[in-house]
N, C-alpha and C positions, 0 to 999 in steps of 0.2 A: 611151892613145895615140889621136889623132884620125885620120880618114881622110887628112887633109892631111899629117900627120906621117908616116903610113904610106907615102904616095905619094913623099915626099921620101927616106925611108929606102930604099925599093925602087929609086929612081932611082940612089942611091949604089951599089947592088948590081948595076946594069946593066939593071934592068927599067924601061924608059921608051919614049917614042915615038921614031920615027925622027928627029924634030926635036930630040932630046936634051932634051926637056921631060918632066916627070913625068906619069904617067897621071892622068886626072881622078879626083875623089872618087867620081863616079857609076860610073866603070869599076871602081874597087876595091870599091865597095859591091856591084856585080853579081857580081864574082868571089867575094866572101865569102858571098854568098847562093846560089851555084851548087852544086847537089847533084852535079854532074859530078865534083867533087873528092872525093866519098865513094864514087865508083864507080857512080853511077846516071845513066842517060840519061833526061832529062825532055822529053817531047814537048809543047810549049806548046799546040798546037791541040787535042789530045785530052786533055791533062792526065794522060797515062799515064806511069808509071815503068817502066823496064826495066833489068835488070842490065847494066852495061857490060862490055865485054871488057877494058877498061883496068884497071890496078891502082889502087885508091884512094890518094890522096895523104895524106888525114887520116882519122881515125876519126870515126864518127858522134857519139860523145860530145863530141869537141872541136868538131865542126861545130855541134852543138846549143848548146854553151857560147858560141860566137861569136855565134850568132843571139840568144841571151839578152842578151849584152852590148850588141849593136847595137840591140836592141829597147828596152833600158832607156835608151839614149842618144838615142832619137828625139826625145823631148820635154824633153830636159835643158836647163835654163837655167843659164848660168854665174852663180854667185853673186858679188855685188859686196860682200858683207858681210865685213869684215876679221876678224870674230869666228868665221867659219865653221870655221876650223882648230881652234877650242877644243872643238868638239863631236866627241868621240872616237868616238861611236856614230852619227854622222850617216848616215842611210839604211841602218843595219844592224839596227835594231829593228823587229820586226813585231808588230802587234796580234794577240793570240790570238783575238779575237772577230770583227773585220771584215777581218783579214789585210792591212790597209793599213800603210804605213810611218809610224812615229812621227816627229814633227818636233821638233828641238831648239830650246830658247829659254832665255834668261837672265832670271831673276826674283830680285831681292833677293840678288844675289851667289851664287846657286845656278843650276845648269843643270838644266833639266827636259826630259823628252821626253813629248810629248803626242799623243794620237790626236785628230784633228780631225773624225772622223765623228760627226755630231750625235747619232745614236741609239745610239752605241756605249757600253757600260758602262765601257770603259777610259778613264781620264782621264789623270793625269800620274804620272810616276815620276821620282824624283831620280837624277841620274847617279851619285852616291855609292853608291846602293843597287844600281844595275846593276853598278858596278865590284866591289862586294862579292860578288855572285853569280859574276862572271867569275873572281875570284881563287880562290874555292872550287873551281871547275871546273878551273882551271889547276893547282892544288895536287895534283890527282889524278895528274898526270904526273911529280911530283917523285919521285926515286929515291934510296934510300940505297945504299951500296956493294953490298950484297947484291942489291938490286933491279937495279942496273946490270949485275951479273954475270949475273943471270937474263935480262936483255934480250939480252946478247951470246950466251948459250947458245941462246936462242930464235931469234936471227938465224942462228946456225950450223946449227941443225936445219932452218930454212927453206931454206937453201942446199942442204943435203943432200937434201931431199925435192923439190927443184925438178924433176928428171926425172920423178918419179912424178906430179906435178901436171900436167906437160905431156902425158903419156900419157893421164891421166884426162880432161883438158880436150879433147884431140883427139877422144876417143871421144864425149864429150858433144856437142861442136860438130858432128861428122859426123852424129850422130843427129838433131840439130836441123835440119840442112840437108835431110835426107831427109824430115823432118816437114813442112817448108815446101814442098818439091816436091810432096808428096802433097796438101797443103792447096790449092796452086795448081791442081792437076789437078781436084780436087773442085769448086773454085770455078768453073773453066771449064765443067765438066759441068753445074753448076747454072744457069749462064747459058744454055747450049745448050738445057736442058730448060725454060727460062722460069721457073725457080724463084726467081730474083732479078732485079731490074732492073739496067740499065746503070750507074746512078749508084752503087748499093751495090756492084756488082761492081768498079767502078773504084777505089772507096775501099779495099775489102778487098785488092784486088790490089796497089795501091800500098804499103799497109802491109806486106804479105808480101814484096814485092820489096825494100823498105828493110831489113827484118829479114834477108832472105837475103844481101844484099850485106854488111851489117855482120858477120853470122856468118861469112861466107866470109873477110872481112878478118881477123877474129880468129883463124880457123883458120890462115891463111897466116903470121900474125905471132906465133904462140904463143911461140916461143923468145925473140924480141926483146921481147915484152911481159912475159914472165916475168922477164927480166933487168932491165927497166925497173922492174918492181914491187919488186925487191930494192933497187934504187937509191933508189926512192921511200920505202921503209921506213926505210932508213938516214938519208935526209934528214929524214923525219918524226920520227925519234927525236931528232935534233939540235935540231929546232925545238921539240919538246914539252919536252925536258929543260931548255931555256933560257926557256921560256914565261913563268914568273913574273918573272924578271929583266927580260925584254924588256918585259913589260906595265908593270912598275914604273918602269923607267928609260929605256926606249927613246924615240925621237923619235915625234912625232905620226904620221908616215907608217908607221914601223916597227910601232907598236902596231896600227894599222888593218890592215896586211898580216897581222899575226899573227892577229887576230880573224877575218879573211876566210879565212885558211888553215886554222885549226883548227875553226871552227864552220860547219856547213852552214846553220843557222838560229839566230837569237836572238829568242825570242818573249817578249813581255811579257803577263802575265795579272794584272791588278790590280797588286799590289805584288810579284809573283813574277816571276822571270826564268828561262825554260826554255832551256837551251843544248843544241843538237843537235850532237854532235861528229861530224866527217866520218869516213867509214868507215875511211880509211887510218890514222887516228889512234886509233880505238876499240880496235884490236888491241894498242895499247901500254898500255892500262889493265890493271893487275894481274889483275883478275878475268876479263878476256878471255883472257889468256895461259895461264891455268890449264886452260882447256877444250881 
């Protein structure tokens, strides 16, 4: 979704100018970059952060995700190549050596992904080889009837232990808030005693304030987040159990959605492909559930 599309969608929902026209793209960019919505007051003149008295509208994790998406689109150039859609791993493969994204290209009826860093030892890898590694990773989620029964039992246990986790997490988060308050007090004392300079003080203080606000938000939303986690696990189970079929027969867009949903990183090292499964899906692996 582009900022222009977002502006039009929000106009349909009643968020618009008095003239009944959509807010500008710059306005929406400013809103999406504004830390006010994660519960922080930012003073532009002094570049200081302070915990706001208002309730955060979004989590810091979601805010950081938005920043990452917007940053990646800053220099994005729209492709005019009609073959772009044939590169299923386009912008998804990272070089293990220079950490840059591999580019897709077609050579002699085969698709290759190449690292274009001159001094990098990583050269090319054929798409068929990448697909083979992905299929091996996806097969880990396949379940026989006994495995499916074990998943359902695991989910039932997860629901039963929900209250215990809330109590434990509330204690841990409250303790973390106290630690941050103490750290802020010590930091202020260090500034008064001239033990640290203003720049270092500001940087450390802003980091602590950000941590404090996010910890406070998590504490206030413990029960809601716990219920959402259970919903996410159920959704993850459905996605993972159908992963092999989706990757084999799904549309181009559905396959890419699956890859981005399941894997945090896909790294290429010479002719090997290393797939890092996202945390919410790791628990579905048989050896993880046994612990």
